[in-house]
C-alpha positions in Angstrom: 61.5 -3.8 -6.1 60.3 -1.7 -2.9 58.4 0.5 -5.5 56.6 -2.5 -7.2 55.4 -3.7 -3.8 54.4 -0.1 -2.6 52.4 0.3 -6.0 50.8 -3.2 -5.2 49.9 -2.0 -1.6 48.3 1.3 -3.1 46.0 -0.9 -5.4 45.1 -3.1 -2.7 44.2 -0.5 -0.3 42.2 1.2 -2.9 40.4 -2.0 -3.6 39.8 -2.6 0.1 38.2 0.9 0.7 36.0 0.0 -2.5 35.2 -3.4 -0.9 33.7 -1.7 2.3 32.0 1.2 0.5 30.3 -1.2 -1.9 29.2 -3.4 1.0 28.0 -0.3 3.0 25.7 1.0 0.4 24.4 -2.4 -0.8 23.5 -3.5 2.6 21.6 -0.3 3.2 19.8 -0.5 -0.1 18.9 -4.2 -0.5 15.5 -5.4 0.3 15.6 -7.8 3.5 12.4 -9.5 2.1 14.2 -10.4 -1.3 17.1 -12.0 0.7 14.6 -14.0 2.7 13.4 -15.4 -0.8 16.9 -16.2 -1.8 17.7 -18.0 1.6 14.6 -20.1 1.3 16.1 -21.4 -2.1 19.1 -22.8 -0.2 21.5 -19.9 -1.4 24.4 -20.0 1.2 25.8 -16.5 0.2 22.5 -15.1 0.6 22.3 -16.6 4.0 25.4 -14.8 5.0 23.9 -11.6 3.4 20.8 -12.0 5.5 22.7 -12.4 8.7 24.6 -9.2 8.0 21.3 -7.1 7.0 19.6 -8.5 10.3 22.5 -7.0 12.5 22.8 -3.9 10.1 24.1 -1.4 12.8 27.0 -3.8 13.8 28.0 -4.5 10.3 28.0 -1.0 9.1 30.3 -0.1 12.0 32.6 -2.8 10.5 32.4 -1.3 7.2 33.4 2.1 8.8 36.4 0.6 10.5 37.5 -1.2 7.1 37.2 2.1 5.1 39.2 4.1 7.8 42.0 1.5 7.8 42.3 1.5 4.1 42.1 5.4 3.9 44.8 5.8 6.6 47.0 3.0 4.8 46.4 4.5 1.5 47.4 7.9 2.6 50.3 6.4 4.3 51.9 4.6 1.7 50.2 6.0 -1.4 51.4 9.7 -1.4 55.1 9.0 -0.7 55.2 6.0 -3.3 53.7 8.2 -6.0 56.0 11.3 -5.0 59.0 9.0 -5.5 57.9 8.0 -8.8 57.4 11.5 -10.0 60.6 13.1 -8.5 62.8 11.6 -11.2 60.5 12.7 -14.1 61.0 16.2 -12.8 64.6 16.4 -12.7 64.6 16.4 -16.4 63.3 20.0 -16.3 66.3 21.2 -14.3 64.3 22.3 -11.2 65.8 22.7 -7.7 65.4 20.0 -5.2 63.1 22.0 -3.1 60.8 22.8 -6.1 60.8 19.2 -7.2 59.9 18.0 -3.5 56.8 20.4 -3.3 55.7 19.4 -6.8 56.2 15.8 -6.3 54.0 15.8 -2.9 51.4 17.9 -4.5 50.9 15.6 -7.4 51.3 12.6 -5.4 48.4 13.9 -3.0 46.4 14.5 -5.9 46.7 11.5 -7.8 46.2 9.4 -4.6 43.1 11.5 -3.8 41.9 11.1 -7.3 42.2 7.3 -7.1 40.6 7.1 -3.7 37.6 9.1 -4.5 36.9 7.7 -8.0 37.8 4.0 -7.6 37.6 3.7 -3.9 34.3 5.7 -3.4 32.3 6.8 -6.2 32.5 3.6 -8.6 31.7 1.1 -5.8 29.0 3.3 -4.3 27.4 3.5 -7.8 27.7 0.0 -8.6 26.1 -1.0 -5.1 23.2 1.3 -5.6 22.5 0.0 -9.1 22.9 -3.8 -7.8 22.2 -3.7 -4.4 21.1 -7.4 -4.4 24.0 -8.8 -6.3 26.6 -7.1 -4.3 25.2 -7.5 -1.0 25.4 -11.3 -1.6 28.8 -10.9 -2.8 30.1 -9.1 0.1 28.1 -10.9 2.8 30.6 -13.6 3.6 33.6 -11.6 3.4 32.2 -9.1 5.6 30.9 -11.7 8.0 34.4 -13.0 8.4 36.0 -9.6 8.8 33.3 -8.7 11.6 34.1 -12.0 13.5 37.8 -11.2 13.2 37.6 -7.8 14.5 34.7 -8.3 17.0 36.6 -7.2 20.2 37.2 -4.0 18.6 33.8 -3.6 17.1 32.2 -4.4 20.5 34.0 -1.5 21.9 33.3 0.8 19.2 29.6 -0.4 19.5 29.1 0.1 22.9 31.1 3.5 23.1 28.7 4.8 20.3 25.5 3.6 22.1 26.8 5.3 25.3 27.5 8.6 23.5 24.2 8.5 21.8 22.5 7.8 25.2 24.2 10.8 26.7 22.8 12.9 23.7 19.1 11.5 24.4 19.2 9.2 21.2 18.9 5.3 21.2 19.5 3.0 18.2 16.5 2.2 16.0 14.6 -0.9 16.8 13.9 -3.1 13.9 10.1 -2.5 14.0 10.8 1.3 14.0 12.5 0.7 10.7 9.4 -0.9 9.0 7.3 0.8 6.5 4.2 2.9 7.5 0.8 2.3 5.4 1.4 5.6 3.4 5.2 4.4 2.5 3.8 0.9 1.4 1.1 2.7 -0.6 3.8 4.8 -2.4 6.0 1.6 -3.0 2.8 -0.1 -4.5 2.3 2.6 -6.7 5.7 2.9 -7.8 5.8 -0.7 -8.5 2.9 -0.5 -10.6 4.0 2.5 -12.6 7.0 0.6 -13.6 5.3 -2.5 -14.3 6.4 -4.7 -11.6 2.6 -5.6 -10.9 -0.3 -5.4 -12.8 -3.3 -3.3 -12.4 -5.4 -6.0 -10.7 -2.8 -6.5 -8.3 -2.6 -2.8 -7.5 -6.2 -2.6 -7.3 -6.3 -5.4 -4.7 -3.6 -3.7 -2.4 -5.1 -0.4 -2.8 -8.6 -1.7 -1.7 -7.0 -3.5 1.2 -6.0 -0.1 2.6 -9.1 1.6 2.1 -10.9 -1.4 3.6 -10.2 -0.4 7.2 -11.5 3.1 6.7 -15.1 1.8 5.6 -18.1 1.0 7.8 -20.9 -1.5 7.2 -23.3 1.6 6.3 -21.0 2.4 3.3 -21.5 -1.2 1.7 -24.9 -2.3 3.1 -27.9 -3.1 1.1 -30.3 -0.4 2.2 -33.6 -1.3 4.0 -35.6 -0.1 1.1 -33.9 -2.6 -1.4 -33.7 -5.5 1.2 -35.8 -8.6 -0.4 -37.2 -10.4 2.5 -39.6 -13.1 3.5 -42.1 -12.7 6.1 -42.9 -15.4 8.7 -46.6 -15.2 8.2 -46.5 -16.2 4.6 -47.2 -19.6 3.4 -44.5 -22.1 2.5 -45.7 -21.8 -1.2 -45.8 -18.0 -1.2 -42.1 -17.9 0.0 -41.1 -20.6 -2.2 -42.3 -18.9 -5.1 -40.7 -15.6 -4.3 -37.5 -17.0 -3.6 -37.6 -19.1 -7.1 -38.2 -15.5 -8.9 -35.6 -13.6 -7.1 -32.7 -16.3 -7.2 -30.8 -15.3 -4.0 -29.4 -17.8 -1.7 -30.4 -16.5 1.5 -33.4 -14.2 2.6 -34.1 -12.5 6.0 -37.2 -13.5 7.7 -39.2 -10.8 9.2 -42.0 -10.9 11.5 -44.6 -8.0 11.0 -42.0 -5.6 9.1 -38.5 -5.0 8.5 -37.9 -3.7 11.9 -38.4 -7.3 13.3 -35.8 -9.5 11.4 -36.0 -12.8 13.4 -33.7 -14.7 11.2 -32.8 -15.8 7.7 -33.4 -18.9 5.5 -31.3 -20.6 3.1 -32.7 -21.7 -0.4 -31.3 -25.1 0.2 -33.7 -25.7 3.3 -36.8 -24.8 0.9 -35.9 -27.0 -1.9 -35.2 -29.9 0.9 -38.6 -29.2 2.5 -40.5 -29.0 -0.9 -40.4 -32.7 -1.2 -42.2 -32.9 2.1 -46.0 -32.8 2.1 -48.2 -30.5 4.4 -45.3 -28.0 5.1 -47.2 -24.9 6.0 -44.5 -22.4 7.2 -41.0 -21.9 7.6 -40.7 -21.9 11.3 -38.6 -25.1 11.4 -35.8 -24.2 9.5 -35.4 -20.3 10.3 -31.7 -19.8 11.1 -30.3 -17.5 13.4 -29.0 -13.9 12.0 -26.1 -11.5 13.2 -27.3 -8.2 14.2 -24.6 -5.5 13.9 -24.5 -1.6 14.0 -24.3 0.3 11.0 -20.8 2.0 12.3 -19.1 -1.3 12.5 -15.9 -1.1 10.3 -16.1 -3.8 7.6 -12.9 -5.5 8.7 -14.6 -6.2 12.1 -17.6 -7.3 10.1 -15.5 -10.0 8.1 -14.0 -11.2 11.4 -17.6 -11.7 12.9 -18.5 -13.5 9.8 -15.8 -15.8 10.1 -16.1 -16.2 13.8 -19.9 -17.1 13.8 -19.7 -18.9 10.4 -22.4 -16.8 8.9 -22.9 -15.0 5.5 -25.6 -12.4 6.2 -26.3 -9.8 8.9 -28.7 -7.6 9.6 -27.8 -3.8 10.3 -29.2 -1.8 13.1 -29.6 1.9 13.0 -28.9 4.1 16.2 -32.7 3.9 16.9 -32.8 0.2 17.0 -34.5 0.0 13.6 -33.3 -1.9 10.6 -30.9 0.1 8.5 -30.4 -2.7 5.9 -28.5 -5.9 5.6 -24.8 -6.9 4.5 -23.4 -10.2 3.2 -20.1 -11.5 3.1 -20.0 -11.1 -0.6 -20.6 -7.3 -0.1 -17.7 -7.1 2.3 -15.3 -9.3 -0.1 -16.4 -7.0 -3.1 -14.6 -4.0 -1.4 -11.3 -5.9 -2.0 -11.7 -7.8 -5.3 -14.5 -6.0 -7.0 -18.0 -7.2 -8.2 -18.7 -10.9 -7.7 -21.3 -11.8 -10.2 -23.0 -15.3 -10.6 -24.9 -16.6 -13.5 -28.2 -15.0 -12.1 -26.7 -11.6 -11.7 -27.7 -9.3 -14.4 -25.3 -7.0 -16.1 -25.5 -3.6 -14.4 -25.0 -0.2 -15.7 -22.3 1.9 -14.8 -22.8 4.2 -11.6 -21.4 6.9 -13.6 -21.5 7.2 -17.4 -19.5 9.7 -19.2 -20.9 11.5 -21.9 -18.1 14.0 -22.4 -15.8 15.8 -20.5 -18.3 18.2 -19.3 -21.4 15.8 -19.0 -22.1 12.9 -16.9 -25.0 10.6 -16.0 -25.0 9.0 -12.6 -27.1 6.9 -10.3 -28.5 8.5 -7.3 -27.1 5.7 -4.8 -23.5 6.3 -6.2 -21.2 7.5 -3.5 -20.8 11.2 -3.6 -16.8 11.2 -3.4 -16.8 9.1 -6.6 -18.9 12.0 -8.2 -16.4 14.5 -6.7 -13.4 12.5 -7.9 -14.6 12.0 -11.5 -16.1 15.5 -12.2 -13.7 17.4 -10.1 -16.5 19.1 -8.4 -16.2 20.4 -4.7 -18.9 18.6 -3.0 -19.8 18.0 0.8 -18.6 14.5 0.9 -18.1 14.6 4.6 -21.8 15.7 5.0 -23.6 13.1 2.6 -22.6 9.5 1.6 -24.7 9.4 -1.7 -25.4 11.7 -4.8 -29.2 11.2 -3.9 -28.9 12.3 -0.3 -26.9 15.3 -1.4 -29.5 16.5 -3.9 -32.4 16.0 -1.5 -30.4 17.8 1.2 -29.8 20.7 -1.1 -33.4 20.8 -2.3 -34.9 20.6 1.2 -37.6 18.2 0.3 -38.0 14.8 -1.4 -39.1 15.7 -5.1 -42.1 14.0 -6.7 -41.9 11.6 -9.7 -43.4 13.8 -11.9 -41.0 16.9 -11.6 -37.2 17.2 -12.5 -35.8 19.7 -10.4 -32.4 21.2 -10.9 -29.7 22.0 -8.4 -26.5 24.2 -9.0 -23.5 23.7 -6.9 -20.0 23.9 -7.3 -19.9 25.0 -10.9 -22.2 22.2 -11.9 -25.8 21.5 -12.8 -27.4 18.6 -11.5 -30.8 17.5 -12.9 -32.8 14.9 -11.3 -34.0 12.9 -14.4 -35.8 9.9 -12.6 -37.2 9.9 -9.1 -39.1 6.7 -7.8 -40.4 5.7 -4.2 -39.2 9.1 -2.7 -35.5 8.2 -4.1 -33.3 10.0 -6.8 -32.5 7.2 -9.3 -30.8 8.9 -12.1 -29.0 12.5 -12.3 -27.7 14.3 -15.2 -24.6 16.4 -14.3 -23.2 19.2 -16.5 -20.4 21.7 -16.0 -21.7 25.3 -16.2 -19.6 27.2 -18.8 -17.8 30.3 -17.7 -19.1 33.2 -19.7 -17.2 36.3 -19.4 -19.2 39.5 -20.8 -17.4 42.8 -21.6 -18.4 45.9 -23.2 -16.5 46.7 -26.3 
């Protein structure tokens, strides 16, 4: 009868060890955010699991206490029990008592160690890693009760541990220090996309948000040359006709030239004034406009738009002149991509791939996009656009008649179209490496 009880105790302590090992690995592996979702649905087991994860250091200590107690008890009861079971079997071989005793102890130790490692350690650890959410919820309540029952011992152990760590110059990790960095989140999102947990659109949004804070207004603004403005001195009819032709919603209002932007008008105001008679100018409905430096980060630009309840701003360069303009649509497109309405014409691609060695690009395209697509080593830190890079390399502004060619980084850049002192279209071709030898 005693041997049966001892066998049951051996199995109990193996399972006890397995429980605490499983709880330990599940709690470390499980995502706290996922438990929060389950708690919000009313799951009571998830509530206890969340409490445990929220005080992880304390409950990991409880797991270690449980594992230690189970291991000591298993060694105390297990080896003698197995040895006593093996001894009678060895008597059949006519061995001496001392030999039987030695072999029994060795086999008992070997069997108990195997049970302990395989069933008490490796199997529960693997299960917890494979299904951390399931086992963290399953072990949450029992571990919570065990911690409460052993709280005085745990309090003593935890404070002793903290004291020793302080003597060594370390401290326990605060919760905010265990949070993910930007780079870690990027990796998590990328892995989620690779494994099909999020789609390409969601991945693009998150990726754009992280790049959002790295960009400045000058990177997304409409350049001064491309600004469609109205002039305060023009007649109402002239401005109305121009607005109807261009089909924009808001227009900067200039006085004299584009360096003197005095405000903006809304197309709605023009149509409201149209029904009135004898309206000769737009002085009465010019709205104030935001002025921002071109170095302003676009996340700050978005905050400024929200704060002042405006959708358009004029961008000022370092000399106080107008560098361009930016709208709230320009800012939002950096996250969600192009936002086209029914009046927007379908635009050509910024870079059109002819084949793996030939490309056609717009001059206004970002130089880093050209470098990424072609693999060319270009000075992306010195120039913002392909046009600026080519003009910088040429050392002058090309005329509209010529089609100058620049060789750089193993590529040929041919300026196919030049208008108004700007390079509009460029053909890019990879230079073939020709190896000549005398045979």
